[in-house]
C-alpha positions as CSV (number, residue, x, y, z in Angstrom):
1,X,-1.7,12.0,-34.1
2,X,-3.2,14.9,-32.2
3,X,-3.0,15.5,-28.5
4,X,-6.6,14.5,-27.7
5,X,-6.3,10.8,-28.6
6,X,-2.9,10.6,-26.8
7,X,-4.3,12.2,-23.7
8,X,-7.2,9.8,-23.8
9,X,-5.0,6.8,-24.1
10,X,-2.8,8.0,-21.3
11,X,-5.9,8.5,-19.1
12,X,-7.0,5.0,-19.9
13,X,-3.6,3.6,-19.1
14,X,-3.5,5.3,-15.7
15,X,-7.1,4.0,-15.0
16,X,-6.0,0.5,-16.0
17,X,-3.0,0.6,-13.7
18,X,-5.1,1.7,-10.8
19,X,-7.7,-1.0,-11.5
20,X,-4.9,-3.6,-11.7
21,X,-3.7,-2.4,-8.3
22,X,-7.2,-2.9,-6.9
23,X,-7.5,-6.2,-8.6
24,X,-4.3,-7.6,-6.9
25,X,-4.6,-5.9,-3.6
26,X,-8.4,-5.9,-3.1
27,X,-9.2,-7.1,0.4
28,X,-12.5,-8.7,-0.6
29,X,-13.7,-10.6,-3.6
30,X,-16.2,-7.9,-4.4
31,X,-13.3,-5.4,-4.8
32,X,-11.7,-7.8,-7.3
33,X,-14.9,-8.3,-9.2
34,X,-15.5,-4.6,-9.5
35,X,-11.9,-4.0,-10.6
36,X,-12.2,-6.7,-13.3
37,X,-15.4,-5.1,-14.5
38,X,-13.7,-1.7,-14.6
39,X,-10.8,-3.3,-16.7
40,X,-13.4,-4.6,-19.2
41,X,-14.9,-1.1,-19.5
42,X,-11.4,0.4,-20.0
43,X,-10.8,-2.2,-22.7
44,X,-14.0,-1.4,-24.4
45,X,-13.2,2.3,-24.2
46,X,-9.7,1.7,-25.7
47,X,-11.2,-0.2,-28.6
48,X,-13.8,2.4,-29.2
49,X,-11.1,5.2,-29.2
50,X,-9.1,3.2,-31.7
51,X,-12.2,2.7,-33.9
52,X,-13.0,6.4,-33.7
53,X,-9.4,7.3,-34.5
54,X,-9.2,5.1,-37.6
55,X,-12.8,6.0,-38.6
56,X,-13.9,2.4,-39.1
57,X,-16.8,0.4,-37.9
58,X,-15.2,-3.0,-38.1
59,X,-14.8,-3.4,-34.3
60,X,-18.4,-2.6,-33.4
61,X,-19.4,-6.3,-33.2
62,X,-16.5,-6.8,-30.8
63,X,-17.6,-3.9,-28.7
64,X,-21.1,-5.3,-28.5
65,X,-19.9,-8.7,-27.5
66,X,-17.5,-7.3,-24.9
67,X,-20.3,-5.1,-23.5
68,X,-22.7,-8.0,-23.2
69,X,-20.2,-10.3,-21.6
70,X,-19.2,-7.6,-19.1
71,X,-22.8,-7.0,-18.1
72,X,-23.9,-10.6,-17.9
73,X,-20.7,-11.7,-16.2
74,X,-21.0,-8.9,-13.6
75,X,-24.6,-9.7,-12.9
76,X,-24.0,-13.4,-12.6
77,X,-21.0,-13.1,-10.3
78,X,-22.8,-10.5,-8.1
79,X,-25.9,-12.8,-7.9
80,X,-23.7,-15.8,-7.0
81,X,-21.9,-13.7,-4.3
82,X,-25.2,-12.5,-2.8
83,X,-26.4,-16.1,-2.5
84,X,-23.2,-17.1,-0.7
85,X,-23.5,-14.1,1.7
86,X,-27.1,-15.0,2.4
87,X,-26.1,-18.5,3.4
88,X,-23.4,-17.2,5.8
89,X,-25.8,-14.9,7.5
90,X,-28.3,-17.7,8.0
91,X,-25.9,-19.7,10.2
């Protein structure tokens, strides 16, 4: 294994640790949602790095599904949160 994949995995591990800290300590729900979305992006990046390292395309459907779930979930939760904040401002 060369130094580039190892450095990439170390960078992803550090980013995941920082996102987990924000996930558990986040003062608002929006911080936690963003941290969870970042964790999904880190997971997708890790799987893509593994696929590139092994030079296989077997994990591409998994990457596609995770990307779609991440996007749709983030949009749905953000929309739900915006409707709740609109109701609180109307009081």
